[in-house]
Structures are given as structure tokens and as C-alpha cells.
N, C-alpha and C positions, 0 to 999 in steps of 0.2 A: 229504507234506510234504517239502520239499527241505532239504538240510543247511544251506544258507545262510540260510534263513528263520528268524526267531525263533520260539520255542515260545509256546504260548498263555499261560503264566503269567508272561511277561515276561523269562524267562531265555533267553540265547542257547544254541544247541546248540554242542557242542565243535567246534573248528575242525579237529582232527585225531583220527583213531581212537585208541582206547586202546592198541591193539597198537603203533602207531607211537610213541606217547608213552612207553610202557614201554621200547621199544627205544632210544629216544633218552635215556632216563633211565639205562640201564645201559651203553650202548656209545657211544663217542665218535667213531667214524669219520665220522659225518655232519658234524662240525665242520671237517674238514680238506679241503684241495684236493689233487688229484693233481699233483705237480710233474712227473712224467714225461709227463703228457698235454699239457704246455705246447708250443706250436708255435715259440716263439722265446725269446730270452734275457729279454725284458721280462716275458712271461707267467710264465716260470719264477721270476724274481725276485719278482714279485707273489704268486705262489702260496706261495713260501717265506716271505715276510714275513707273509702271512696265517696260515700254519701256526705261525709263531713267536708271533704275537699270540694265536692261539687256544690255545696251549699253557698259557696261564694257567688254563684250566679243567680241566686234567688232574689236579691235586691233589683237586678235587672228586670226580672219578670214582674216584681212588685211595681216597678215604675211603669211598665207596659200596661199592667192592669189598672193602675191609677189613672193613666191617661184615658183608657177606655171607659172607666167609671165617670170621669169628669166629662168626657164627650157625650156619653149617654144621658147624664143628668142635664147638661146644657141643652142638648137637643130636645129633651122632654120639656124643659122650661120654656124654650122658644116655641115649641108646638102648642103648649098650653096657653101661654100668655099672648103670643102674637097671632097665631093662626086659629086659636080656639078649637083645636083638634084634641079633645080630651082623651079619646080612646087611643089614638096614636101616641099621645104623650104618656099615657099610662104604660104602654109597651116599653118605652125607653126608660121610664122611671123604674120599672120592674127589672130591666136589664142592669141598670145602675146598682140596684140593691143586690143583685146576684154577683156582680163583679166586686162589690165591696165585701161580700161574704168570701169570695175567692181570695181577696187581699188578706183577710183575716187568716185564712188557711196558710197562705204563703208566708205571712209574718210568723205564725206559730211554728211552722216547719223550719224556717230560718233561725229563729231563736233557739229551738231545741237542738238543732244540729250544730249551731255555732257555739252556743254558750252552755249547753247541757252537759252535765257530768254523768256519763254512763259508766258505772263501775262493773 
């Protein structure tokens, strides 16, 4: 059975694999165009305008990453205090620090694209 053909029970098969869907749910780089790959001034301006328009979705990704950071930190806290599993709690504390770093990057990109004055 091909992926484009509908299934027997009337439901359509998913149009993209779950791995790709999960990647697009957590990471936002697929939304933006590469300004440095533009060949001329018009393409560069169009890519920049596209990136400014798509920056409206960055707070959604910031919210997703903040939930993930809070979940990792809470799980690390529970594992350390309740179960005394220090190595496992260090794993989750490390991931919470990495997600907070990702949140800083998302915030900086959103601020520069939304409020930055590029002349």
C-alpha cells in the first residue's frame, strides 16, 4: 500500500513521518529562509521579510521549550529528593540547563527579528 493511498477504514495515512513531525514540533529552523543564500538584493529582502513574518511563531516554540525545561527540572528534583537517584537526577538537571540555553537563543532570535531595526 502506498503512502498516498487512503487506508481501508476510510482514514487517510499521515502525510509526514512522525519523526519529521516531532522535529518540526520542537525545532523552528524549518520555518526560516537563509538570508545569506540569496543571490541578489531582492532575494535577500524577500528572505528577511519572510523571516520577520515567521518570527511570530517563536513565542510558541519558547512556550514548548519552557514546558520541557520545567518538566526536566521537576523530574530531576523528584529523582534527587525522593528516590535518591543522583546520577539520574543529574541527567535531567543537565537537560533542563540545555533547554534553558535553547530558550535564550529563541528569545534572542525573536527579539532581533521582531524589534530589530535592520537598515
